[in-house]
C-alpha positions in Angstrom: 72.3 95.0 102.0 75.8 95.6 100.2 77.4 92.8 98.4 80.6 92.3 97.4 81.2 91.5 93.8 85.0 90.9 94.2 87.3 90.0 96.8 88.4 93.2 99.0 92.0 92.7 97.6 94.7 90.6 96.3 97.5 89.2 98.6 100.2 87.0 97.5 103.0 86.0 100.2 106.6 86.2 99.3 109.9 85.2 101.2 111.8 88.5 101.3 111.3 91.1 104.4 109.7 93.3 102.2 105.9 93.8 101.6 104.4 96.0 98.6 101.0 97.5 99.1 98.8 99.0 96.5 95.8 100.4 98.3 94.8 102.9 95.3 94.7 100.4 92.6 91.1 99.2 92.6 88.5 99.9 89.6 85.5 97.9 91.1 82.8 100.0 92.5 79.7 99.0 94.6 76.2 99.2 93.3 75.8 102.0 95.7 78.6 104.3 94.9 78.4 103.3 91.2 74.9 104.7 91.3 75.7 108.0 92.5 78.9 109.0 90.6 78.9 112.1 88.3 80.0 111.6 84.8 83.2 113.0 85.4 83.8 110.3 88.3 82.7 107.6 86.1 86.1 107.5 84.5 87.8 106.8 87.9 90.4 109.7 87.2 92.1 109.6 90.6 92.9 105.9 90.4 96.7 105.1 90.8 96.7 103.4 87.2 98.4 100.2 86.3 100.1 100.0 89.3 99.8 96.1 89.7 101.1 95.8 86.2 104.0 98.3 86.9 105.3 96.1 89.5 104.4 93.0 87.9 108.0 91.7 88.4 107.4 91.3 92.3 106.3 87.6 92.0 109.9 86.8 90.5 111.7 88.6 93.0 109.5 86.6 95.6 108.4 89.9 97.1 105.0 90.0 99.2 102.5 92.2 97.5 98.8 93.2 98.4 96.6 95.2 96.1 93.2 96.9 96.5 90.3 95.9 94.2 87.8 98.4 95.1 88.4 102.0 93.9 89.2 104.6 96.4 85.9 106.3 95.9 84.1 103.4 97.7 86.7 103.8 100.5 90.2 105.2 100.7 92.6 102.5 102.3 95.3 105.1 102.7 93.2 107.3 105.2 92.4 106.6 109.0 89.8 104.5 110.1 88.7 107.7 112.0 89.2 109.7 109.0 91.3 112.3 111.1 92.9 114.5 108.4 96.5 113.8 107.4 97.3 116.9 105.6 96.6 120.7 106.5 96.2 121.5 102.9 93.1 120.5 100.9 92.9 116.9 100.1 90.4 113.9 100.0 89.1 111.7 102.9 88.1 108.2 103.9 85.0 108.5 102.0 86.0 111.2 99.2 83.2 113.7 97.9 85.2 115.5 95.4 87.7 114.8 92.6 91.2 115.8 92.7 89.6 118.3 89.8 87.7 119.7 92.6 84.6 118.8 91.2 81.7 116.8 93.0 82.1 113.2 93.1 78.7 112.2 93.5 74.9 113.8 92.2 73.3 115.6 94.9 71.3 113.5 97.2 73.4 110.5 95.6 76.2 110.1 98.5 76.4 106.6 99.8 74.6 106.0 103.2 76.0 105.7 106.6 75.0 102.1 106.6 77.3 101.7 103.2 80.1 103.4 104.6 80.0 101.4 107.7 80.0 98.2 105.6 82.9 99.4 103.6 85.0 100.1 107.0 84.4 96.5 108.4 84.6 94.4 105.0 87.2 96.4 103.0 89.2 98.7 105.3 89.9 96.3 108.1 90.7 93.2 106.2 93.2 95.0 104.0 95.0 96.8 107.1 94.7 93.5 109.2 96.3 91.7 106.2 99.2 94.3 106.4 99.5 93.9 110.0 99.7 89.9 110.0 102.3 89.9 107.1 104.7 92.6 108.6 104.5 90.7 111.9 105.5 87.3 109.9 108.0 89.1 108.1 109.7 90.6 111.2 109.6 87.5 113.0 111.5 85.4 110.0 113.9 88.2 109.3 114.3 90.5 112.3 112.7 93.3 110.7 110.1 94.2 108.0 109.7 96.6 105.1 106.6 98.2 103.7 106.7 99.8 100.3 103.4 101.7 99.8 103.3 102.0 95.9 101.2 105.1 94.4 100.9 107.0 91.1 99.3 110.4 90.5 98.7 112.8 87.6 101.9 115.2 87.3 99.6 118.3 87.5 96.6 118.4 90.2 96.4 122.1 91.2 93.8 121.5 93.9 97.0 119.4 95.5 99.9 121.3 94.7 101.2 123.9 92.5 103.1 123.5 89.3 104.3 119.9 88.0 105.1 117.2 90.4 108.5 115.3 90.2 108.8 112.0 88.8 109.5 110.4 92.3 108.0 111.6 95.3 109.2 109.5 98.4 107.4 109.8 101.7 108.7 108.8 104.9 106.8 111.2 107.3 109.6 113.4 107.6 111.9 110.4 108.4 109.7 109.5 111.0 108.5 106.0 109.3 112.0 104.2 108.3 115.8 104.2 108.7 117.4 106.6 106.7 119.3 103.9 105.1 116.3 102.8 103.3 115.2 106.3 101.9 118.9 106.5 100.8 119.0 103.2 99.0 116.0 104.0 96.8 116.8 107.4 96.0 120.2 106.7 95.4 119.1 103.9 92.2 117.1 106.7 90.6 118.2 107.6 86.8 119.1 111.1 86.3 116.8 111.5 83.5 114.2 111.6 86.1 113.5 114.0 89.0 112.6 113.0 92.3 112.0 114.7 96.1 111.8 113.0 99.6 108.9 114.5 101.9 108.0 117.2 99.5 104.1 117.7 98.8 103.6 114.0 99.8 105.1 112.8 102.9 103.6 109.1 103.3 99.7 108.6 103.8 98.1 106.8 107.0 99.8 103.5 105.7 103.3 104.8 105.8 102.8 106.8 108.8 100.7 104.0 111.0 103.0 100.8 110.2 106.4 102.7 109.7 107.9 102.1 113.3 111.3 101.8 113.1 111.9 101.5 116.9 109.9 98.0 116.4 111.7 97.1 113.4 109.1 97.9 111.0 110.2 100.3 108.2 107.9 102.3 105.6 108.4 104.2 102.7 105.6 105.5 100.1 106.3 106.3 96.6 104.1 108.7 94.7 105.1 108.0 90.8 104.1 110.9 88.5 101.6 109.1 86.0 103.9 111.2 83.1 106.5 108.7 83.6 104.3 105.8 82.3 101.1 106.9 80.8 100.1 108.3 77.1 100.1 112.0 78.6 98.0 113.0 75.8 95.3 110.4 75.8 95.3 111.0 79.7 94.1 114.4 79.3 90.9 113.0 77.7 90.4 110.7 80.6 91.8 107.8 78.5 94.4 105.9 80.7 96.8 104.1 78.5 100.2 102.7 79.3 103.0 104.3 76.8 104.8 101.6 75.1 107.8 103.8 74.8 108.0 104.8 78.7 107.0 101.4 79.9 110.2 99.3 79.6 112.5 102.0 81.4 110.1 102.9 84.2 109.6 99.2 84.9 113.1 98.5 84.9 113.8 101.8 87.3 111.0 100.2 89.7 112.6 97.2 89.4 116.4 98.5 90.6 114.2 100.2 93.3 113.0 97.2 94.9 116.1 95.5 94.2 117.6 98.2 96.4 115.6 97.4 99.2 116.2 93.5 99.1 119.9 94.4 99.2 120.0 96.5 102.4 119.7 94.6 106.0 117.9 96.5 108.6 118.3 93.8 111.2 120.1 96.0 113.4 117.3 98.4 113.9 
């Protein structure tokens, strides 16, 4: 029987119209997943590294936040419960079986059992999504609208997923369907010209953004896929050693703080 060594996620409630979600920041593994991982996978290379630390200022801004404790290799919280594909291009699903490096995630015969996966859906996926739904409903009832900011990061170069080098800030709004255009305009307008950015490029927003972003119902969602080149020691990352870069960190944290502040300054109560 699967046992949970850690809570499925951390949740702290704030007092603004905004909820920040961090579905890929988790590092914990269940015993069954841990036992089957290949050597490259054991470094958890596809983690959204240090996202809770990058957004450590949220408490002082009184913003609600939820962050996963379990790795996406256990279950990917940004995929639908039925695992219906989100992209036509190659990607990973609710239960990944390959790394972004296009290598096997598990040793042959060591893939987690159907029973384990069913347990993960009920004890990790469902509670995470239900907490988001409950908090967005609370915020909407209090402020007249709610905004979900789905915070992610990824290596600057992932040949399996995209050609070339990713821009620094990759905004996803499901082609404008997930939020009022004022939200996407607000966040993109505060990005320093030292950084590159794109909206609805390779990343248009995963399941969380697409599912919860319902502007007609006064709930708006936007995803940020941040290039890890903006804050990690790039040389160390090449060797699967994921370390914050002390020179890059202060600037990117201030930039992210400006982004969150820009969201808090706009009002979408008129729909």
